[in-house]
C-alpha positions in Angstrom: 0.0 0.2 0.0 1.5 3.3 -1.0 2.2 5.5 1.9 0.0 9.0 2.1 -3.1 7.0 0.7 -6.1 5.7 2.8 -6.7 2.1 2.3 -10.5 2.0 2.7 -12.5 -0.9 2.5 -11.8 -3.6 -0.1 -14.5 -4.8 -2.4 -16.2 -7.6 -0.8 -15.0 -6.7 2.8 -17.9 -4.5 3.8 -21.7 -5.6 4.5 -23.1 -2.6 2.2 -21.1 -1.3 -1.2 -20.0 2.3 -0.8 -21.2 5.0 -3.1 -19.1 6.0 -6.6 -17.1 9.1 -5.8 -17.7 11.7 -8.1 -14.2 13.1 -9.7 -12.9 14.8 -12.6 -10.7 12.9 -14.8 -7.9 13.8 -17.9 -5.5 11.9 -19.8 -1.7 11.7 -20.0 -0.6 13.2 -23.3 2.8 13.1 -25.2 3.0 16.4 -26.2 6.2 19.2 -27.5 7.0 20.8 -23.7 9.4 23.8 -23.2 12.6 23.1 -21.5 12.8 26.0 -19.0 14.7 27.4 -16.6 13.0 29.3 -13.5 14.5 32.1 -11.3 13.5 35.1 -9.4 14.5 38.0 -11.4 15.3 42.0 -10.7 14.3 44.7 -13.2 17.1 47.1 -14.6 16.5 50.0 -16.3 18.1 49.9 -19.9 20.6 52.8 -19.1 20.2 55.0 -15.7 21.7 58.9 -16.0 22.9 61.0 -12.6 22.0 64.6 -13.6 24.8 66.9 -12.2 25.7 70.5 -12.8 28.8 70.9 -14.9 28.9 74.6 -13.4 28.4 76.5 -9.7 26.0 78.7 -9.4 22.2 79.7 -8.4 19.7 77.1 -9.6 17.0 79.3 -11.1 14.3 77.3 -12.0 13.6 73.5 -13.0 11.7 73.0 -16.0 9.9 69.7 -15.7 7.8 67.4 -13.1 9.2 64.8 -10.9 8.1 61.3 -11.8 7.3 61.9 -15.3 8.8 61.3 -18.8 11.3 63.3 -20.4 12.6 63.4 -23.6 16.2 63.7 -24.8 17.6 67.0 -25.1 14.2 68.5 -22.8 15.5 71.0 -20.7 15.5 70.3 -17.2 17.3 73.1 -15.1 18.4 76.6 -15.2 21.4 77.6 -13.5 22.1 82.0 -13.4 23.7 82.5 -16.9 25.0 86.1 -15.9 28.4 85.5 -14.8 29.2 83.4 -17.9 27.7 85.4 -20.1 30.2 88.5 -18.7 32.8 85.8 -18.6 32.1 85.8 -22.6 32.1 89.1 -23.4 35.5 89.6 -22.0 37.0 87.0 -24.0 35.6 88.2 -26.6 36.9 92.0 -26.0 40.8 89.7 -25.8 39.9 88.2 -29.1 39.4 91.6 -30.8 42.5 93.5 -29.0 44.7 90.3 -30.2 43.4 90.6 -33.7 43.9 94.8 -33.5 47.6 93.9 -32.4 48.3 91.2 -34.8 47.0 93.6 -37.5 49.7 96.0 -36.5 52.3 93.3 -36.3 51.7 91.8 -39.7 51.9 95.9 -40.9 55.4 96.4 -39.1 56.4 93.0 -40.7 55.2 94.2 -44.4 57.7 97.2 -43.7 60.4 95.5 -42.2 60.4 93.2 -45.2 60.6 96.3 -47.6 63.4 97.7 -45.2 65.4 94.5 -45.4 65.2 94.5 -49.2 66.4 98.1 -50.0 69.5 97.6 -47.9 70.3 94.2 -49.5 70.0 96.1 -52.9 72.0 99.0 -51.6 74.5 96.2 -50.0 75.1 94.7 -53.6 75.3 98.1 -55.4 78.3 99.6 -53.0 79.8 96.0 -53.2 80.3 96.4 -57.1 81.4 100.1 -56.7 83.9 98.8 -53.9 85.2 96.4 -56.8 85.5 99.6 -59.3 87.4 101.5 -56.4 84.5 104.5 -56.2 83.2 104.2 -53.4 85.6 103.5 -49.7 85.8 101.3 -47.4 83.7 103.1 -44.7 80.8 103.8 -46.9 80.7 99.9 -47.5 81.1 99.0 -44.3 77.8 101.5 -43.2 75.6 99.7 -45.6 76.7 96.2 -44.7 76.0 97.2 -41.5 72.4 98.7 -42.3 71.4 95.5 -43.8 72.5 93.3 -41.0 69.8 95.8 -38.5 67.1 95.6 -41.2 67.5 91.6 -41.2 67.5 91.3 -37.3 64.1 94.0 -37.2 62.6 91.5 -39.7 63.0 88.8 -37.5 62.2 90.4 -34.2 58.8 91.3 -36.5 58.2 87.7 -37.1 58.8 86.5 -33.7 56.2 89.3 -32.3 53.4 88.3 -34.7 54.0 84.5 -33.9 53.7 85.4 -30.3 50.4 87.4 -31.0 49.1 84.7 -33.3 49.4 82.4 -30.2 48.0 84.6 -27.9 45.0 84.9 -30.5 44.5 81.4 -30.4 44.6 81.5 -26.7 42.0 83.8 -26.4 39.6 82.0 -28.8 40.0 78.9 -26.9 38.8 80.9 -23.8 36.0 82.4 -25.9 34.8 78.7 -27.0 35.4 77.2 -22.9 33.4 80.5 -22.2 30.5 79.4 -24.7 30.5 76.1 -23.6 30.3 77.2 -19.6 27.3 79.6 -20.5 25.7 76.4 -22.7 26.0 74.4 -19.3 23.6 76.8 -17.8 20.9 74.9 -19.0 20.9 71.4 -18.2 18.9 69.1 -20.6 18.3 65.4 -20.4 20.6 63.1 -22.1 18.3 60.1 -22.7 14.9 59.1 -22.9 13.3 58.5 -19.8 11.5 58.4 -16.6 12.8 61.3 -14.1 13.0 60.8 -10.4 12.7 63.1 -7.5 14.2 66.4 -7.7 17.2 66.5 -5.1 17.8 70.1 -5.3 15.2 72.8 -5.9 15.3 76.1 -7.4 16.6 78.6 -5.4 19.7 76.5 -3.9 23.4 76.7 -5.0 24.6 74.3 -7.2 27.9 73.0 -7.4 30.1 71.6 -10.6 30.3 68.0 -10.0 28.5 67.9 -6.8 28.3 64.2 -4.8 24.8 63.9 -5.3 22.8 64.4 -8.5 20.0 66.9 -9.0 18.1 64.0 -10.4 18.3 60.5 -11.8 16.4 59.8 -14.8 16.0 55.9 -15.9 15.3 54.5 -19.4 12.5 52.2 -18.9 11.2 51.3 -22.6 12.9 48.9 -23.2 14.0 47.7 -19.6 16.5 44.8 -18.8 15.5 42.0 -16.2 18.7 40.4 -14.5 18.4 37.0 -13.0 20.9 34.2 -12.3 20.9 30.6 -13.0 22.8 27.2 -11.9 25.9 27.1 -14.0 24.9 23.9 -15.3 22.8 25.5 -17.4 25.6 27.2 -18.9 26.5 25.1 -21.5 23.3 24.7 -23.1 22.0 28.2 -23.0 25.1 29.5 -24.7 24.6 27.0 -27.5 21.3 27.7 -27.8 21.9 31.6 -27.6 24.3 31.1 -30.2 21.8 29.6 -32.5 18.8 31.9 -32.2 17.0 34.2 -29.7 15.9 32.3 -26.5 12.5 33.5 -25.4 12.3 35.0 -21.5 8.7 35.7 -19.4 8.9 37.2 -16.3 5.7 38.1 -14.3 5.3 39.9 -11.1 3.8 38.3 -8.3 -0.1 38.2 -8.3 0.0 38.3 -11.9 1.7 34.9 -13.2 -1.3 34.6 -15.4 0.0 37.4 -17.5 3.2 36.9 -18.2 6.1 39.9 -20.2 7.8 38.1 -22.8 11.0 39.4 -23.9 14.7 37.8 -25.4 17.9 37.0 -23.6 20.5 39.5 -24.8 23.4 39.4 -22.4 25.5 36.3 -20.6 27.8 37.3 -18.2 31.1 36.6 -18.9 31.9 35.4 -14.9 30.3 32.8 -13.2 29.9 33.7 -9.2 32.2 31.8 -7.0 30.1 32.5 -3.9 26.7 31.2 -5.9 27.6 29.2 -8.7 25.0 30.8 -10.7 25.7 33.0 -14.2 24.2 36.2 -14.5 21.9 37.0 -17.6 19.7 40.0 -18.8 16.7 39.9 -20.8 15.4 43.2 -22.2 11.7 43.8 -22.8 10.1 46.6 -24.6 7.7 47.4 -22.0 5.6 49.9 -23.2 3.0 49.4 -21.2 5.8 50.5 -18.2 4.2 47.1 -16.3 7.9 46.4 -15.3 9.3 48.9 -13.0 13.1 49.2 -12.0 14.0 47.7 -8.8 11.2 45.1 -8.9 11.5 41.6 -8.1 9.9 39.1 -10.8 9.6 35.5 -11.7 11.7 34.7 -14.8 11.3 31.4 -17.0 14.1 31.2 -19.9 12.5 28.8 -22.6 15.8 26.9 -24.0 14.4 24.4 -26.4 11.6 22.1 -26.8 11.1 18.3 -26.2 8.7 15.5 -26.5 7.3 14.3 -22.9 4.2 12.9 -21.3 2.3 15.5 -19.3 -0.7 15.3 -17.2 -2.8 18.6 -15.7 -1.1 19.8 -12.7 -4.0 19.5 -10.3 -3.7 15.5 -10.6 -0.6 15.4 -8.6 -1.0 14.5 -4.9 2.0 14.4 -2.2 2.2 11.4 -0.2 5.1 10.7 2.6 6.7 9.0 -0.1 6.9 11.2 -3.0 4.4 12.3 -5.6 1.6 10.2 -6.6 -1.6 10.6 -9.2 -4.8 8.2 -9.0 -4.9 6.0 -11.8 -8.5 5.3 -13.4 -8.5 1.6 -14.3 -11.2 -0.1 -16.9 -13.5 -1.1 -14.3 -13.8 2.7 -12.6 -11.8 2.1 -9.9 -8.7 3.6 -9.0 -5.3 2.8 -7.5 -2.6 5.5 -6.4 0.4 5.3 -8.6 4.0 6.3 -7.9 5.2 9.1 -10.3 8.6 11.0 -10.9 7.5 14.5 -11.9 9.2 17.3 -14.0 9.1 20.8 -14.5 5.4 22.7 -14.3 4.3 24.6 -17.2 1.0 26.7 -17.9 -0.9 24.7 -15.3 0.8 21.3 -16.7 3.2 19.1 -15.0 5.9 16.3 -17.1 5.7 12.9 -15.7 9.2 11.6 -16.1 8.3 8.1 -14.9 4.8 6.1 -13.9 2.6 7.0 -16.5 2.2 6.5 -20.6 0.5 8.1 -22.6 -3.5 7.7 -22.8 -3.7 6.7 -19.2 -6.6 7.9 -17.3 -6.0 10.1 -13.9 -8.4 11.9 -11.6 -7.4 15.8 -11.8 -10.2 16.8 -8.7 -12.1 14.8 -6.2 -9.2 13.0 -4.6 -10.2 13.7 -1.4 -12.5 11.1 -0.9 -10.6 8.5 -2.8 -8.7 5.2 -1.8 -7.1 2.3 -3.1 -10.1 0.2 -5.1 -12.4 3.5 -4.8 -15.4 3.1 -7.3 -15.7 6.6 -9.3 -18.2 8.3 -11.1 -17.2 11.2 -13.5 -18.6 14.8 -12.7 -20.4 14.6 -16.2 -21.9 11.5 -15.5 -23.0 11.9 -12.0 -24.9 15.1 -13.2 -27.0 13.1 -16.2 -28.1 10.2 -13.2 -28.8 13.3 -10.9 
């Protein structure tokens, strides 16, 4: 006799036959079933950005409502821009001054080149006159010295012009930096997502790159679900993931009848030595915002399908020696049959041992059954009444 089942009176032992027990029945069938791995997952934002100021100053206004969706490029915060406008004007003035000095230096350089050219021509003329014995030695030395002075003046003017050009480039760079700082006074959203709580309100002094952000924006459509599975599944998951996209179904508590479907997108590159699990990530469109960052969900990864014997999950009973079902015999009596149960899916359970396709089992009304009990189906019982 199977432990956990009532023996009850055997046929022929009682003075009065017991009436048949009304039950519901079902059949064991052979069908393709999914090979699945179940785990508890955690919802993570697809991307998360901490919004911080890049310049310091008084916070003038907050341009969005906390807890609402924002789009990429939307204005979020405005910092007082007046000091940065003034810095830009000063930088522009420095550039204008440098440009004026550059024009003067270029004019001086042009004049020095003309003077050098004239001095060199005069030196060559007196050199010829000296050969003819017409000019004196003193005159020749004076003309040569004047040419050397003109050459040195030209080099000095060239160096001065290069210095002015370098200063001009530095001031132009300062203008670009001033423009950049001025643009930082308007803080815009770098992504589309959901804004959290505003952590600093208008009127406060904002510090550049402060420790705490002004607000955190999470991208929730699409969204990630992260979960861990035992490392023994790693080889199978990797092979199947290489061949095709693997489906992942998740459902929060109390919503298991309406799971969200996504696809496996990330297999971590390291097995966690502490837990012996590998972290996986699945991506979901989440257009209706059914999944929320930080939420715990039940995750089911479907790797493949196989043919197996399945029965309704409610047919399986728990006994002292394990799981069993009530098998319906041809004479409409029942006997408990030990079974080896596999995974459960969609209200059905895989029977690895104990039943064959076509076997009839009791799916409801087991509490009144015992070995040899006679049954009547609920449909037949209603007709008899």
